C-alpha positions in Angstrom: -13.2 -22.0 -9.4 -9.7 -21.9 -8.0 -8.8 -19.5 -5.2 -5.2 -18.6 -4.5 -4.3 -17.2 -1.1 -1.0 -15.9 0.0 0.3 -14.5 3.3 3.5 -12.4 3.0 5.4 -11.3 6.0 7.5 -8.2 5.4 10.3 -6.8 7.5 10.8 -3.1 7.2 14.2 -2.3 8.7 14.0 1.4 7.7 10.7 2.0 9.5 11.1 4.0 12.7 7.4 4.7 13.4 3.9 3.4 12.5 3.7 6.4 10.1 6.8 5.2 8.2 5.4 1.7 8.1 2.0 2.7 6.8 3.5 4.9 4.1 5.5 1.9 2.8 2.6 -0.6 3.1 0.2 1.8 1.4 2.6 2.1 -1.5 3.1 -1.6 -1.8 -0.6 -2.4 -1.7 -1.5 0.2 -4.3 1.2 -0.9 -6.7 0.3 -4.6 -6.4 -3.4 -3.9 -6.9 -2.7 -1.9 -10.0 -0.2 -4.3 -11.5 -2.0 -7.6 -10.8 -5.6 -6.9 -10.1 -5.6 -9.0 -6.9 -7.2 -8.4 -3.5 -4.5 -7.3 -1.0 -4.6 -5.9 2.5 -2.6 -5.7 5.7 -4.0 -8.5 7.8 -1.9 -8.7 11.0 0.8 -7.0 13.0 -0.7 -3.5 12.5 0.8 -2.2 15.7 4.4 -3.2 15.0 6.8 -0.7 13.3 9.0 -3.0 11.4 6.7 -6.1 10.6 3.7 -6.3 8.3 1.6 -9.2 7.2 -0.1 -8.9 3.9 -2.9 -11.1 2.6 -3.2 -11.5 -1.2 -6.0 -13.4 -3.0 -6.8 -14.2 -6.6 -9.4 -16.2 -8.5 -8.6 -18.3 -11.5 -9.8 -21.3 -13.5 -6.4 -23.0 -13.2 -4.3 -23.9 -10.1 -1.1 -23.2 -12.1 -2.3 -19.8 -13.1 -3.3 -18.8 -9.6 0.1 -20.0 -8.2 1.9 -18.0 -10.9 0.0 -14.8 -10.1 0.9 -15.1 -6.4 4.6 -15.9 -7.2 4.7 -12.8 -9.5 3.3 -10.7 -6.7 6.0 -11.9 -4.4 8.7 -11.2 -7.1 7.3 -7.8 -7.9 7.4 -6.7 -4.2 11.0 -8.0 -3.9 12.2 -6.1 -7.1 10.2 -2.9 -6.7 10.9 -2.4 -3.0 14.5 -3.3 -2.2 14.1 -1.6 1.2 11.6 -4.3 2.2 12.6 -7.8 3.2 10.2 -10.7 2.5 10.7 -12.9 5.6 7.9 -15.5 5.1 5.6 -16.5 2.3 2.8 -19.0 2.6 0.8 -19.8 -0.6 -2.3 -22.0 -0.6 -4.4 -22.9 -3.6 -8.0 -24.1 -3.0 -10.8 -25.5 -5.1 -14.2 -23.9 -4.5 
């Protein structure tokens, strides 16, 4: 079993409150879940207005496939939400 883990740091320059931030993050999480059937959640920086860290995981039988899924998630966020800047992406693939 191969587990792909990705941490994505988002910068939300248009967010002026935690309410604005949570609205954007909730939308991103719902869209990614529906599109890719991965586990995704906000994992850090919950109290900052313009920064969000998302954790994304997938399970596969191939390292290449797990890496491709996580890269597609990254590309999907970039193209579907031009108001959000991906400032850091860290992908790790593990054998279980």
